[in-house]
PDB file of N, H, CA, C and O in Angstrom:
ATOM      1  N   MET A   1       0.836  -1.184   0.000  1.00  0.00           N
ATOM      2  CA  MET A   1       0.000   0.000   0.000  1.00  0.00           C
ATOM      3  C   MET A   1       0.879   1.245   0.000  1.00  0.00           C
ATOM      4  O   MET A   1       1.781   1.380   0.826  1.00  0.00           O
ATOM      5  N   GLU A   2       0.605   2.150  -0.935  1.00  0.00           N
ATOM      6  H   GLU A   2      -0.128   2.040  -1.606  1.00  0.00           H
ATOM      7  CA  GLU A   2       1.371   3.377  -1.038  1.00  0.00           C
ATOM      8  C   GLU A   2       0.972   4.342   0.079  1.00  0.00           C
ATOM      9  O   GLU A   2      -0.213   4.525   0.356  1.00  0.00           O
ATOM     10  N   LEU A   3       1.941   4.939   0.698  1.00  0.00           N
ATOM     11  H   LEU A   3       2.904   4.791   0.473  1.00  0.00           H
ATOM     12  CA  LEU A   3       1.719   5.854   1.815  1.00  0.00           C
ATOM     13  C   LEU A   3       0.853   7.049   1.421  1.00  0.00           C
ATOM     14  O   LEU A   3       0.082   7.547   2.241  1.00  0.00           O
ATOM     15  N   TYR A   4       0.970   7.508   0.194  1.00  0.00           N
ATOM     16  H   TYR A   4       1.596   7.103  -0.472  1.00  0.00           H
ATOM     17  CA  TYR A   4       0.309   8.733  -0.224  1.00  0.00           C
ATOM     18  C   TYR A   4      -1.030   8.514  -0.929  1.00  0.00           C
ATOM     19  O   TYR A   4      -1.592   9.477  -1.452  1.00  0.00           O
ATOM     20  N   GLN A   5      -1.554   7.314  -0.965  1.00  0.00           N
ATOM     21  H   GLN A   5      -1.098   6.532  -0.540  1.00  0.00           H
ATOM     22  CA  GLN A   5      -2.736   7.039  -1.780  1.00  0.00           C
ATOM     23  C   GLN A   5      -3.982   7.800  -1.341  1.00  0.00           C
ATOM     24  O   GLN A   5      -4.875   8.009  -2.162  1.00  0.00           O
ATOM     25  N   ASP A   6      -4.079   8.218  -0.101  1.00  0.00           N
ATOM     26  H   ASP A   6      -3.354   8.048   0.566  1.00  0.00           H
ATOM     27  CA  ASP A   6      -5.263   8.927   0.380  1.00  0.00           C
ATOM     28  C   ASP A   6      -5.144  10.446   0.264  1.00  0.00           C
ATOM     29  O   ASP A   6      -6.029  11.170   0.721  1.00  0.00           O
ATOM     30  N   ILE A   7      -4.073  10.931  -0.335  1.00  0.00           N
ATOM     31  H   ILE A   7      -3.354  10.343  -0.706  1.00  0.00           H
ATOM     32  CA  ILE A   7      -3.881  12.368  -0.488  1.00  0.00           C
ATOM     33  C   ILE A   7      -4.414  12.784  -1.851  1.00  0.00           C
ATOM     34  O   ILE A   7      -3.946  12.301  -2.883  1.00  0.00           O
ATOM     35  N   ASP A   8      -5.400  13.687  -1.851  1.00  0.00           N
ATOM     36  H   ASP A   8      -5.779  14.079  -1.013  1.00  0.00           H
ATOM     37  CA  ASP A   8      -6.016  14.144  -3.098  1.00  0.00           C
ATOM     38  C   ASP A   8      -5.293  15.361  -3.644  1.00  0.00           C
ATOM     39  O   ASP A   8      -4.989  16.303  -2.912  1.00  0.00           O
ATOM     40  N   LEU A   9      -5.023  15.328  -4.943  1.00  0.00           N
ATOM     41  H   LEU A   9      -5.270  14.563  -5.538  1.00  0.00           H
ATOM     42  CA  LEU A   9      -4.398  16.457  -5.622  1.00  0.00           C
ATOM     43  C   LEU A   9      -5.346  16.980  -6.693  1.00  0.00           C
ATOM     44  O   LEU A   9      -5.902  16.207  -7.472  1.00  0.00           O
ATOM     45  N   GLN A  10      -5.525  18.280  -6.727  1.00  0.00           N
ATOM     46  H   GLN A  10      -5.073  18.908  -6.093  1.00  0.00           H
ATOM     47  CA  GLN A  10      -6.295  18.899  -7.794  1.00  0.00           C
ATOM     48  C   GLN A  10      -5.405  19.027  -9.027  1.00  0.00           C
ATOM     49  O   GLN A  10      -4.205  18.759  -8.973  1.00  0.00           O
ATOM     50  N   ASP A  11      -6.010  19.442 -10.136  1.00  0.00           N
ATOM     51  H   ASP A  11      -6.985  19.660 -10.180  1.00  0.00           H
ATOM     52  CA  ASP A  11      -5.228  19.689 -11.342  1.00  0.00           C
ATOM     53  C   ASP A  11      -4.313  20.887 -11.124  1.00  0.00           C
ATOM     54  O   ASP A  11      -4.518  21.682 -10.208  1.00  0.00           O
ATOM     55  N   CYS A  12      -3.310  21.003 -11.971  1.00  0.00           N
ATOM     56  H   CYS A  12      -3.143  20.357 -12.716  1.00  0.00           H
ATOM     57  CA  CYS A  12      -2.339  22.093 -11.881  1.00  0.00           C
ATOM     58  C   CYS A  12      -3.050  23.440 -11.872  1.00  0.00           C
ATOM     59  O   CYS A  12      -3.936  23.673 -12.693  1.00  0.00           O
ATOM     60  N   PRO A  13      -2.676  24.333 -10.953  1.00  0.00           N
ATOM     61  CA  PRO A  13      -3.311  25.644 -10.905  1.00  0.00           C
ATOM     62  C   PRO A  13      -2.945  26.543 -12.094  1.00  0.00           C
ATOM     63  O   PRO A  13      -3.626  27.540 -12.335  1.00  0.00           O
ATOM     64  N   LEU A  14      -1.891  26.211 -12.834  1.00  0.00           N
ATOM     65  H   LEU A  14      -1.338  25.401 -12.638  1.00  0.00           H
ATOM     66  CA  LEU A  14      -1.493  27.033 -13.984  1.00  0.00           C
ATOM     67  C   LEU A  14      -1.999  26.500 -15.311  1.00  0.00           C
ATOM     68  O   LEU A  14      -2.580  27.253 -16.093  1.00  0.00           O
ATOM     69  N   CYS A  15      -1.791  25.210 -15.585  1.00  0.00           N
ATOM     70  H   CYS A  15      -1.320  24.599 -14.950  1.00  0.00           H
ATOM     71  CA  CYS A  15      -2.145  24.667 -16.900  1.00  0.00           C
ATOM     72  C   CYS A  15      -3.246  23.611 -16.844  1.00  0.00           C
ATOM     73  O   CYS A  15      -3.699  23.134 -17.884  1.00  0.00           O
ATOM     74  N   HIS A  16      -3.672  23.248 -15.657  1.00  0.00           N
ATOM     75  H   HIS A  16      -3.304  23.636 -14.812  1.00  0.00           H
ATOM     76  CA  HIS A  16      -4.718  22.239 -15.432  1.00  0.00           C
ATOM     77  C   HIS A  16      -4.277  20.829 -15.816  1.00  0.00           C
ATOM     78  O   HIS A  16      -5.112  19.958 -16.062  1.00  0.00           O
ATOM     79  N   GLY A  17      -2.974  20.607 -15.865  1.00  0.00           N
ATOM     80  H   GLY A  17      -2.295  21.314 -15.665  1.00  0.00           H
ATOM     81  CA  GLY A  17      -2.435  19.270 -16.101  1.00  0.00           C
ATOM     82  C   GLY A  17      -2.431  18.463 -14.807  1.00  0.00           C
ATOM     83  O   GLY A  17      -2.791  18.975 -13.747  1.00  0.00           O
ATOM     84  N   PRO A  18      -2.024  17.205 -14.900  1.00  0.00           N
ATOM     85  CA  PRO A  18      -2.007  16.353 -13.703  1.00  0.00           C
ATOM     86  C   PRO A  18      -0.813  16.658 -12.801  1.00  0.00           C
ATOM     87  O   PRO A  18       0.296  16.903 -13.276  1.00  0.00           O
ATOM     88  N   GLY A  19      -1.058  16.638 -11.498  1.00  0.00           N
ATOM     89  H   GLY A  19      -1.959  16.438 -11.111  1.00  0.00           H
ATOM     90  CA  GLY A  19       0.010  16.821 -10.521  1.00  0.00           C
ATOM     91  C   GLY A  19       0.428  15.481  -9.950  1.00  0.00           C
ATOM     92  O   GLY A  19      -0.372  14.547  -9.883  1.00  0.00           O
ATOM     93  N   MET A  20       1.680  15.391  -9.540  1.00  0.00           N
ATOM     94  H   MET A  20       2.329  16.150  -9.594  1.00  0.00           H
ATOM     95  CA  MET A  20       2.191  14.151  -8.962  1.00  0.00           C
ATOM     96  C   MET A  20       3.009  14.461  -7.716  1.00  0.00           C
ATOM     97  O   MET A  20       3.887  15.324  -7.732  1.00  0.00           O
ATOM     98  N   LEU A  21       2.711  13.751  -6.643  1.00  0.00           N
ATOM     99  H   LEU A  21       1.998  13.050  -6.629  1.00  0.00           H
ATOM    100  CA  LEU A  21       3.466  13.885  -5.405  1.00  0.00           C
ATOM    101  C   LEU A  21       4.758  13.102  -5.572  1.00  0.00           C
ATOM    102  O   LEU A  21       4.730  11.911  -5.880  1.00  0.00           O
ATOM    103  N   GLU A  22       5.900  13.773  -5.368  1.00  0.00           N
ATOM    104  H   GLU A  22       5.922  14.741  -5.118  1.00  0.00           H
ATOM    105  CA  GLU A  22       7.192  13.136  -5.571  1.00  0.00           C
ATOM    106  C   GLU A  22       8.046  13.247  -4.313  1.00  0.00           C
ATOM    107  O   GLU A  22       7.928  14.196  -3.538  1.00  0.00           O
ATOM    108  N   GLU A  23       8.906  12.253  -4.134  1.00  0.00           N
ATOM    109  H   GLU A  23       9.002  11.482  -4.763  1.00  0.00           H
ATOM    110  CA  GLU A  23       9.843  12.232  -3.013  1.00  0.00           C
ATOM    111  C   GLU A  23      11.247  12.261  -3.590  1.00  0.00           C
ATOM    112  O   GLU A  23      11.552  11.541  -4.541  1.00  0.00           O
ATOM    113  N   ASP A  24      12.100  13.099  -3.009  1.00  0.00           N
ATOM    114  H   ASP A  24      11.852  13.684  -2.236  1.00  0.00           H
ATOM    115  CA  ASP A  24      13.454  13.271  -3.532  1.00  0.00           C
ATOM    116  C   ASP A  24      14.488  12.689  -2.581  1.00  0.00           C
ATOM    117  O   ASP A  24      14.786  13.289  -1.549  1.00  0.00           O
ATOM    118  N   HIS A  25      15.029  11.543  -2.911  1.00  0.00           N
ATOM    119  H   HIS A  25      14.786  11.056  -3.750  1.00  0.00           H
ATOM    120  CA  HIS A  25      16.133  10.903  -2.193  1.00  0.00           C
ATOM    121  C   HIS A  25      15.889  10.714  -0.695  1.00  0.00           C
ATOM    122  O   HIS A  25      16.833  10.734   0.094  1.00  0.00           O
ATOM    123  N   GLY A  26      14.634  10.533  -0.305  1.00  0.00           N
ATOM    124  H   GLY A  26      13.867  10.517  -0.946  1.00  0.00           H
ATOM    125  CA  GLY A  26      14.326  10.229   1.083  1.00  0.00           C
ATOM    126  C   GLY A  26      14.473  11.364   2.071  1.00  0.00           C
ATOM    127  O   GLY A  26      14.547  11.122   3.276  1.00  0.00           O
ATOM    128  N   TRP A  27      14.517  12.618   1.588  1.00  0.00           N
ATOM    129  H   TRP A  27      14.456  12.815   0.610  1.00  0.00           H
ATOM    130  CA  TRP A  27      14.635  13.736   2.533  1.00  0.00           C
ATOM    131  C   TRP A  27      13.581  14.812   2.350  1.00  0.00           C
ATOM    132  O   TRP A  27      13.377  15.620   3.256  1.00  0.00           O
ATOM    133  N   CYS A  28      12.888  14.851   1.182  1.00  0.00           N
ATOM    134  H   CYS A  28      13.054  14.194   0.446  1.00  0.00           H
ATOM    135  CA  CYS A  28      11.867  15.868   0.971  1.00  0.00           C
ATOM    136  C   CYS A  28      10.783  15.371   0.026  1.00  0.00           C
ATOM    137  O   CYS A  28      10.981  14.420  -0.729  1.00  0.00           O
ATOM    138  N   VAL A  29       9.639  16.032   0.084  1.00  0.00           N
ATOM    139  H   VAL A  29       9.479  16.805   0.698  1.00  0.00           H
ATOM    140  CA  VAL A  29       8.537  15.756  -0.837  1.00  0.00           C
ATOM    141  C   VAL A  29       8.069  17.073  -1.445  1.00  0.00           C
ATOM    142  O   VAL A  29       8.244  18.142  -0.860  1.00  0.00           O
ATOM    143  N   TYR A  30       7.470  16.977  -2.630  1.00  0.00           N
ATOM    144  H   TYR A  30       7.327  16.109  -3.106  1.00  0.00           H
ATOM    145  CA  TYR A  30       6.889  18.131  -3.308  1.00  0.00           C
ATOM    146  C   TYR A  30       5.884  17.615  -4.323  1.00  0.00           C
ATOM    147  O   TYR A  30       5.860  16.423  -4.628  1.00  0.00           O
ATOM    148  N   VAL A  31       5.055  18.509  -4.848  1.00  0.00           N
ATOM    149  H   VAL A  31       5.075  19.478  -4.600  1.00  0.00           H
ATOM    150  CA  VAL A  31       4.124  18.155  -5.912  1.00  0.00           C
ATOM    151  C   VAL A  31       4.579  18.885  -7.161  1.00  0.00           C
ATOM    152  O   VAL A  31       4.915  20.068  -7.105  1.00  0.00           O
ATOM    153  N   ALA A  32       4.591  18.182  -8.296  1.00  0.00           N
ATOM    154  H   ALA A  32       4.317  17.221  -8.341  1.00  0.00           H
ATOM    155  CA  ALA A  32       4.996  18.779  -9.562  1.00  0.00           C
ATOM    156  C   ALA A  32       3.965  18.466 -10.641  1.00  0.00           C
ATOM    157  O   ALA A  32       3.331  17.411 -10.625  1.00  0.00           O
ATOM    158  N   CYS A  33       3.809  19.400 -11.578  1.00  0.00           N
ATOM    159  H   CYS A  33       4.325  20.257 -11.591  1.00  0.00           H
ATOM    160  CA  CYS A  33       2.914  19.195 -12.713  1.00  0.00           C
ATOM    161  C   CYS A  33       3.640  18.379 -13.766  1.00  0.00           C
ATOM    162  O   CYS A  33       4.791  18.662 -14.096  1.00  0.00           O
ATOM    163  N   LEU A  34       2.975  17.379 -14.285  1.00  0.00           N
ATOM    164  H   LEU A  34       2.039  17.149 -14.017  1.00  0.00           H
ATOM    165  CA  LEU A  34       3.579  16.534 -15.313  1.00  0.00           C
ATOM    166  C   LEU A  34       3.591  17.211 -16.681  1.00  0.00           C
ATOM    167  O   LEU A  34       4.298  16.762 -17.583  1.00  0.00           O
ATOM    168  N   ASP A  35       2.810  18.293 -16.849  1.00  0.00           N
ATOM    169  H   ASP A  35       2.236  18.657 -16.116  1.00  0.00           H
ATOM    170  CA  ASP A  35       2.759  18.978 -18.137  1.00  0.00           C
ATOM    171  C   ASP A  35       3.665  20.205 -18.202  1.00  0.00           C
ATOM    172  O   ASP A  35       4.539  20.282 -19.065  1.00  0.00           O
ATOM    173  N   CYS A  36       3.463  21.172 -17.292  1.00  0.00           N
ATOM    174  H   CYS A  36       2.753  21.109 -16.591  1.00  0.00           H
ATOM    175  CA  CYS A  36       4.208  22.432 -17.397  1.00  0.00           C
ATOM    176  C   CYS A  36       5.426  22.501 -16.483  1.00  0.00           C
ATOM    177  O   CYS A  36       6.273  23.375 -16.661  1.00  0.00           O
ATOM    178  N   GLY A  37       5.533  21.598 -15.507  1.00  0.00           N
ATOM    179  H   GLY A  37       4.845  20.888 -15.362  1.00  0.00           H
ATOM    180  CA  GLY A  37       6.715  21.554 -14.652  1.00  0.00           C
ATOM    181  C   GLY A  37       6.672  22.432 -13.424  1.00  0.00           C
ATOM    182  O   GLY A  37       7.626  22.433 -12.646  1.00  0.00           O
ATOM    183  N   CYS A  38       5.585  23.192 -13.216  1.00  0.00           N
ATOM    184  H   CYS A  38       4.810  23.191 -13.848  1.00  0.00           H
ATOM    185  CA  CYS A  38       5.542  23.985 -11.983  1.00  0.00           C
ATOM    186  C   CYS A  38       5.489  23.032 -10.793  1.00  0.00           C
ATOM    187  O   CYS A  38       5.132  21.863 -10.938  1.00  0.00           O
ATOM    188  N   ARG A  39       5.846  23.539  -9.623  1.00  0.00           N
ATOM    189  H   ARG A  39       6.137  24.489  -9.505  1.00  0.00           H
ATOM    190  CA  ARG A  39       5.939  22.672  -8.452  1.00  0.00           C
ATOM    191  C   ARG A  39       5.793  23.462  -7.171  1.00  0.00           C
ATOM    192  O   ARG A  39       5.880  24.690  -7.164  1.00  0.00           O
ATOM    193  N   THR A  40       5.572  22.741  -6.088  1.00  0.00           N
ATOM    194  H   THR A  40       5.501  21.744  -6.093  1.00  0.00           H
ATOM    195  CA  THR A  40       5.540  23.368  -4.772  1.00  0.00           C
ATOM    196  C   THR A  40       6.963  23.449  -4.239  1.00  0.00           C
ATOM    197  O   THR A  40       7.900  22.932  -4.849  1.00  0.00           O
ATOM    198  N   ALA A  41       7.108  24.091  -3.118  1.00  0.00           N
ATOM    199  H   ALA A  41       6.348  24.511  -2.623  1.00  0.00           H
ATOM    200  CA  ALA A  41       8.395  24.094  -2.421  1.00  0.00           C
ATOM    201  C   ALA A  41       8.682  22.672  -1.929  1.00  0.00           C
ATOM    202  O   ALA A  41       7.762  21.872  -1.759  1.00  0.00           O
ATOM    203  N   GLU A  42       9.935  22.370  -1.708  1.00  0.00           N
ATOM    204  H   GLU A  42      10.683  23.020  -1.846  1.00  0.00           H
ATOM    205  CA  GLU A  42      10.333  21.074  -1.152  1.00  0.00           C
ATOM    206  C   GLU A  42      10.154  21.115   0.360  1.00  0.00           C
ATOM    207  O   GLU A  42      10.640  22.027   1.029  1.00  0.00           O
ATOM    208  N   LEU A  43       9.452  20.121   0.891  1.00  0.00           N
ATOM    209  H   LEU A  43       9.057  19.380   0.347  1.00  0.00           H
ATOM    210  CA  LEU A  43       9.210  20.048   2.332  1.00  0.00           C
ATOM    211  C   LEU A  43      10.011  18.883   2.889  1.00  0.00           C
ATOM    212  O   LEU A  43       9.777  17.731   2.525  1.00  0.00           O
ATOM    213  N   SER A  44      10.955  19.183   3.771  1.00  0.00           N
ATOM    214  H   SER A  44      11.145  20.119   4.067  1.00  0.00           H
ATOM    215  CA  SER A  44      11.862  18.155   4.285  1.00  0.00           C
ATOM    216  C   SER A  44      11.217  17.359   5.417  1.00  0.00           C
ATOM    217  O   SER A  44      10.276  17.811   6.068  1.00  0.00           O
ATOM    218  N   PHE A  45      11.757  16.158   5.628  1.00  0.00           N
ATOM    219  H   PHE A  45      12.522  15.791   5.099  1.00  0.00           H
ATOM    220  CA  PHE A  45      11.306  15.284   6.709  1.00  0.00           C
ATOM    221  C   PHE A  45      12.466  14.410   7.155  1.00  0.00           C
ATOM    222  O   PHE A  45      13.443  14.233   6.426  1.00  0.00           O
ATOM    223  N   SER A  46      12.349  13.859   8.373  1.00  0.00           N
ATOM    224  H   SER A  46      11.556  14.002   8.965  1.00  0.00           H
ATOM    225  CA  SER A  46      13.392  12.951   8.854  1.00  0.00           C
ATOM    226  C   SER A  46      12.820  11.686   9.491  1.00  0.00           C
ATOM    227  O   SER A  46      13.570  10.751   9.771  1.00  0.00           O
ATOM    228  N   THR A  47      11.514  11.638   9.725  1.00  0.00           N
ATOM    229  H   THR A  47      10.904  12.398   9.498  1.00  0.00           H
ATOM    230  CA  THR A  47      10.875  10.449  10.292  1.00  0.00           C
ATOM    231  C   THR A  47       9.675  10.077   9.419  1.00  0.00           C
ATOM    232  O   THR A  47       9.206  10.902   8.636  1.00  0.00           O
ATOM    233  N   PRO A  48       9.176   8.852   9.543  1.00  0.00           N
ATOM    234  CA  PRO A  48       7.990   8.462   8.771  1.00  0.00           C
ATOM    235  C   PRO A  48       6.769   9.347   9.063  1.00  0.00           C
ATOM    236  O   PRO A  48       5.980   9.629   8.161  1.00  0.00           O
ATOM    237  N   GLU A  49       6.617   9.777  10.302  1.00  0.00           N
ATOM    238  H   GLU A  49       7.258   9.547  11.034  1.00  0.00           H
ATOM    239  CA  GLU A  49       5.503  10.646  10.643  1.00  0.00           C
ATOM    240  C   GLU A  49       5.647  12.009   9.970  1.00  0.00           C
ATOM    241  O   GLU A  49       4.676  12.564   9.456  1.00  0.00           O
ATOM    242  N   GLU A  50       6.865  12.539   9.980  1.00  0.00           N
ATOM    243  H   GLU A  50       7.654  12.089  10.398  1.00  0.00           H
ATOM    244  CA  GLU A  50       7.125  13.809   9.313  1.00  0.00           C
ATOM    245  C   GLU A  50       6.960  13.675   7.804  1.00  0.00           C
ATOM    246  O   GLU A  50       6.538  14.623   7.141  1.00  0.00           O
ATOM    247  N   ARG A  51       7.288  12.510   7.257  1.00  0.00           N
ATOM    248  H   ARG A  51       7.630  11.741   7.796  1.00  0.00           H
ATOM    249  CA  ARG A  51       7.144  12.265   5.820  1.00  0.00           C
ATOM    250  C   ARG A  51       5.686  12.419   5.398  1.00  0.00           C
ATOM    251  O   ARG A  51       5.393  13.098   4.413  1.00  0.00           O
ATOM    252  N   LEU A  52       4.778  11.797   6.135  1.00  0.00           N
ATOM    253  H   LEU A  52       5.016  11.246   6.934  1.00  0.00           H
ATOM    254  CA  LEU A  52       3.360  11.894   5.815  1.00  0.00           C
ATOM    255  C   LEU A  52       2.851  13.319   6.016  1.00  0.00           C
ATOM    256  O   LEU A  52       2.084  13.818   5.192  1.00  0.00           O
ATOM    257  N   ALA A  53       3.262  13.976   7.088  1.00  0.00           N
ATOM    258  H   ALA A  53       3.885  13.571   7.757  1.00  0.00           H
ATOM    259  CA  ALA A  53       2.846  15.359   7.332  1.00  0.00           C
ATOM    260  C   ALA A  53       3.361  16.287   6.231  1.00  0.00           C
ATOM    261  O   ALA A  53       2.637  17.182   5.797  1.00  0.00           O
ATOM    262  N   ALA A  54       4.584  16.089   5.781  1.00  0.00           N
ATOM    263  H   ALA A  54       5.172  15.362   6.134  1.00  0.00           H
ATOM    264  CA  ALA A  54       5.153  16.905   4.706  1.00  0.00           C
ATOM    265  C   ALA A  54       4.400  16.673   3.402  1.00  0.00           C
ATOM    266  O   ALA A  54       4.152  17.621   2.657  1.00  0.00           O
ATOM    267  N   ALA A  55       4.035  15.434   3.118  1.00  0.00           N
ATOM    268  H   ALA A  55       4.237  14.664   3.724  1.00  0.00           H
ATOM    269  CA  ALA A  55       3.287  15.122   1.907  1.00  0.00           C
ATOM    270  C   ALA A  55       1.912  15.790   1.935  1.00  0.00           C
ATOM    271  O   ALA A  55       1.462  16.332   0.926  1.00  0.00           O
ATOM    272  N   LYS A  56       1.251  15.752   3.081  1.00  0.00           N
ATOM    273  H   LYS A  56       1.616  15.312   3.901  1.00  0.00           H
ATOM    274  CA  LYS A  56      -0.058  16.401   3.209  1.00  0.00           C
ATOM    275  C   LYS A  56       0.071  17.916   3.053  1.00  0.00           C
ATOM    276  O   LYS A  56      -0.787  18.550   2.439  1.00  0.00           O
ATOM    277  N   GLN A  57       1.129  18.493   3.599  1.00  0.00           N
ATOM    278  H   GLN A  57       1.826  17.977   4.097  1.00  0.00           H
ATOM    279  CA  GLN A  57       1.337  19.939   3.478  1.00  0.00           C
ATOM    280  C   GLN A  57       1.650  20.320   2.036  1.00  0.00           C
ATOM    281  O   GLN A  57       1.159  21.342   1.554  1.00  0.00           O
ATOM    282  N   ALA A  58       2.453  19.525   1.339  1.00  0.00           N
ATOM    283  H   ALA A  58       2.851  18.696   1.730  1.00  0.00           H
ATOM    284  CA  ALA A  58       2.752  19.795  -0.067  1.00  0.00           C
ATOM    285  C   ALA A  58       1.461  19.755  -0.894  1.00  0.00           C
ATOM    286  O   ALA A  58       1.254  20.601  -1.764  1.00  0.00           O
ATOM    287  N   ALA A  59       0.602  18.781  -0.623  1.00  0.00           N
ATOM    288  H   ALA A  59       0.770  18.094   0.084  1.00  0.00           H
ATOM    289  CA  ALA A  59      -0.682  18.687  -1.320  1.00  0.00           C
ATOM    290  C   ALA A  59      -1.553  19.893  -1.009  1.00  0.00           C
ATOM    291  O   ALA A  59      -2.234  20.407  -1.896  1.00  0.00           O
ATOM    292  N   ARG A  60      -1.542  20.349   0.229  1.00  0.00           N
ATOM    293  H   ARG A  60      -0.989  19.931   0.950  1.00  0.00           H
ATOM    294  CA  ARG A  60      -2.311  21.535   0.616  1.00  0.00           C
ATOM    295  C   ARG A  60      -1.824  22.763  -0.153  1.00  0.00           C
ATOM    296  O   ARG A  60      -2.633  23.532  -0.670  1.00  0.00           O
ATOM    297  N   PHE A  61      -0.501  22.948  -0.231  1.00  0.00           N
ATOM    298  H   PHE A  61       0.157  22.323   0.188  1.00  0.00           H
ATOM    299  CA  PHE A  61       0.059  24.064  -1.003  1.00  0.00           C
ATOM    300  C   PHE A  61      -0.379  23.987  -2.463  1.00  0.00           C
ATOM    301  O   PHE A  61      -0.802  24.982  -3.051  1.00  0.00           O
ATOM    302  N   TRP A  62      -0.270  22.790  -3.036  1.00  0.00           N
ATOM    303  H   TRP A  62       0.074  21.982  -2.558  1.00  0.00           H
ATOM    304  CA  TRP A  62      -0.637  22.573  -4.435  1.00  0.00           C
ATOM    305  C   TRP A  62      -2.104  22.918  -4.674  1.00  0.00           C
ATOM    306  O   TRP A  62      -2.438  23.642  -5.612  1.00  0.00           O
ATOM    307  N   ASN A  63      -2.961  22.399  -3.829  1.00  0.00           N
ATOM    308  H   ASN A  63      -2.690  21.811  -3.067  1.00  0.00           H
ATOM    309  CA  ASN A  63      -4.395  22.603  -4.002  1.00  0.00           C
ATOM    310  C   ASN A  63      -4.812  24.061  -3.792  1.00  0.00           C
ATOM    311  O   ASN A  63      -5.849  24.488  -4.300  1.00  0.00           O
ATOM    312  N   MET A  64      -4.002  24.833  -3.038  1.00  0.00           N
ATOM    313  H   MET A  64      -3.160  24.487  -2.625  1.00  0.00           H
ATOM    314  CA  MET A  64      -4.266  26.262  -2.852  1.00  0.00           C
ATOM    315  C   MET A  64      -3.673  27.098  -3.983  1.00  0.00           C
ATOM    316  O   MET A  64      -3.978  28.286  -4.094  1.00  0.00           O
ATOM    317  N   GLY A  65      -2.841  26.505  -4.815  1.00  0.00           N
ATOM    318  H   GLY A  65      -2.593  25.540  -4.725  1.00  0.00           H
ATOM    319  CA  GLY A  65      -2.227  27.230  -5.926  1.00  0.00           C
ATOM    320  C   GLY A  65      -0.898  27.869  -5.600  1.00  0.00           C
ATOM    321  O   GLY A  65      -0.426  28.719  -6.354  1.00  0.00           O
ATOM    322  N   LYS A  66      -0.280  27.483  -4.494  1.00  0.00           N
ATOM    323  H   LYS A  66      -0.663  26.792  -3.882  1.00  0.00           H
ATOM    324  CA  LYS A  66       1.030  28.031  -4.122  1.00  0.00           C
ATOM    325  C   LYS A  66       2.126  27.218  -4.818  1.00  0.00           C
ATOM    326  O   LYS A  66       2.661  26.262  -4.257  1.00  0.00           O
ATOM    327  N   VAL A  67       2.444  27.616  -6.044  1.00  0.00           N
ATOM    328  H   VAL A  67       2.009  28.393  -6.500  1.00  0.00           H
ATOM    329  CA  VAL A  67       3.412  26.876  -6.843  1.00  0.00           C
ATOM    330  C   VAL A  67       4.489  27.807  -7.385  1.00  0.00           C
ATOM    331  O   VAL A  67       4.328  29.027  -7.427  1.00  0.00           O
ATOM    332  N   ILE A  68       5.585  27.193  -7.795  1.00  0.00           N
ATOM    333  H   ILE A  68       5.715  26.202  -7.760  1.00  0.00           H
ATOM    334  CA  ILE A  68       6.720  27.890  -8.405  1.00  0.00           C
ATOM    335  C   ILE A  68       6.779  27.444  -9.856  1.00  0.00           C
ATOM    336  O   ILE A  68       6.723  26.250 -10.147  1.00  0.00           O
ATOM    337  N   HIS A  69       6.892  28.404 -10.765  1.00  0.00           N
ATOM    338  H   HIS A  69       6.938  29.375 -10.529  1.00  0.00           H
ATOM    339  CA  HIS A  69       7.036  28.038 -12.179  1.00  0.00           C
ATOM    340  C   HIS A  69       8.300  28.719 -12.698  1.00  0.00           C
ATOM    341  O   HIS A  69       8.437  29.939 -12.605  1.00  0.00           O
ATOM    342  N   THR A  70       9.200  27.943 -13.231  1.00  0.00           N
ATOM    343  H   THR A  70       9.088  26.952 -13.306  1.00  0.00           H
ATOM    344  CA  THR A  70      10.493  28.481 -13.662  1.00  0.00           C
ATOM    345  C   THR A  70      10.550  28.641 -15.172  1.00  0.00           C
ATOM    346  O   THR A  70      11.625  28.566 -15.767  1.00  0.00           O
ATOM    347  N   GLY A  71       9.405  28.859 -15.790  1.00  0.00           N
ATOM    348  H   GLY A  71       8.532  28.920 -15.307  1.00  0.00           H
ATOM    349  CA  GLY A  71       9.353  29.034 -17.235  1.00  0.00           C
ATOM    350  C   GLY A  71       9.887  30.383 -17.672  1.00  0.00           C
ATOM    351  O   GLY A  71      10.385  31.162 -16.859  1.00  0.00           O
ATOM    352  N   VAL A  72       9.779  30.649 -18.947  1.00  0.00           N
ATOM    353  H   VAL A  72       9.374  30.016 -19.607  1.00  0.00           H
ATOM    354  CA  VAL A  72      10.248  31.900 -19.544  1.00  0.00           C
ATOM    355  C   VAL A  72       9.541  33.073 -18.891  1.00  0.00           C
ATOM    356  O   VAL A  72       8.319  33.066 -18.748  1.00  0.00           O
ATOM    357  N   GLY A  73      10.301  34.076 -18.498  1.00  0.00           N
ATOM    358  H   GLY A  73      11.294  34.082 -18.615  1.00  0.00           H
ATOM    359  CA  GLY A  73       9.739  35.288 -17.921  1.00  0.00           C
ATOM    360  C   GLY A  73       9.563  35.251 -16.403  1.00  0.00           C
ATOM    361  O   GLY A  73       9.166  36.253 -15.809  1.00  0.00           O
ATOM    362  N   ASP A  74       9.848  34.129 -15.775  1.00  0.00           N
ATOM    363  H   ASP A  74      10.171  33.315 -16.258  1.00  0.00           H
ATOM    364  CA  ASP A  74       9.702  34.056 -14.326  1.00  0.00           C
ATOM    365  C   ASP A  74      11.044  34.204 -13.650  1.00  0.00           C
ATOM    366  O   ASP A  74      11.123  34.169 -12.422  1.00  0.00           O
TER     367      ASP A  74
END
């Protein structure tokens, strides 16, 4: 069972593409758009409990539209 399966993600706030919750080398999580590449800030963790809390917070940021886009002009 995947740890993040109960976390709901809305479509990308910029392009309406699909978002994906990602983990980077076991120290942080973030949500990124599979189409335009915008993403949330990286939220670090050091324990399994913090990992789940960080994933939920990243999803909350994503669903509120708090994203970073490094495209042209940004």
